[in-house]
C-alpha positions in Angstrom: 0.0 0.0 0.0 2.8 2.4 0.9 4.7 1.6 -2.3 1.6 2.3 -4.3 1.1 5.6 -2.5 4.7 6.5 -3.1 4.4 5.7 -6.8 1.6 8.3 -7.1 3.7 10.9 -5.4 7.0 10.4 -7.1 8.5 13.8 -6.8 10.6 13.8 -3.6 10.1 16.9 -1.6 13.2 18.8 -0.5 14.5 17.3 2.7 12.7 19.1 5.5 14.7 20.9 8.2 13.4 18.4 10.7 14.8 15.5 8.6 18.1 17.2 8.2 18.1 17.6 12.0 18.0 13.8 12.6 21.1 12.0 13.8 22.6 9.3 11.6 21.2 6.7 13.9 17.7 8.2 13.7 18.0 8.1 9.9 19.0 4.4 10.1 16.0 3.7 12.4 13.7 5.6 10.1 14.9 3.6 7.1 14.3 0.3 8.9 10.8 1.4 10.0 10.1 2.2 6.3 11.3 -1.4 5.5 8.7 -2.7 7.8 10.9 -3.9 10.7 9.5 -4.3 14.2 11.2 -2.6 17.2 12.8 -6.0 18.0 14.1 -6.4 14.5 15.4 -2.9 14.4 17.2 -3.5 17.7 18.8 -6.7 16.4 19.8 -5.2 13.1 21.5 -2.2 14.8 22.9 -4.2 17.7 21.1 -2.1 20.3 18.5 -2.8 23.0 14.8 -2.9 22.1 14.3 0.0 24.6 16.9 2.0 22.8 15.1 1.4 19.5 11.9 2.5 21.1 13.6 5.7 22.3 14.9 6.4 18.8 11.4 5.9 17.4 9.9 8.2 20.1 12.4 10.9 19.1 11.6 10.5 15.4 7.9 10.9 16.2 8.6 14.1 18.1 11.1 15.6 15.7 9.1 14.8 12.6 5.8 15.7 14.3 4.4 12.3 13.2 1.3 10.7 14.6 2.5 7.1 14.2 4.9 4.8 12.4 2.8 5.0 9.2 3.3 8.7 9.2 7.0 8.2 9.6 7.1 5.9 6.6 5.2 8.4 4.5 7.7 11.1 5.6 10.6 8.9 4.7 9.3 8.3 1.2 8.2 11.9 0.5 11.6 13.2 1.6 13.5 10.9 -0.7 15.2 9.1 2.1 13.5 5.9 0.8 12.7 5.2 -2.8 9.6 3.1 -3.8 11.7 0.7 -5.9 
């Protein structure tokens, strides 16, 4: 569904100031969220605790003024951080 949405909105928006303000680790977490990984899977992939992964996600929600993980994924696609291919 997200891929289909992203295909209709193919023009990446310029990277927002909020997205530019993310740490490298937050960008990594956002990318993994967009790939559909769970908190546990993100923690395993990045060799961090699940609580740390949740903290990064909470920071992303705040920094990007996102309502939920779906909104984070949409932001990742629209910003060009993730491509629909």
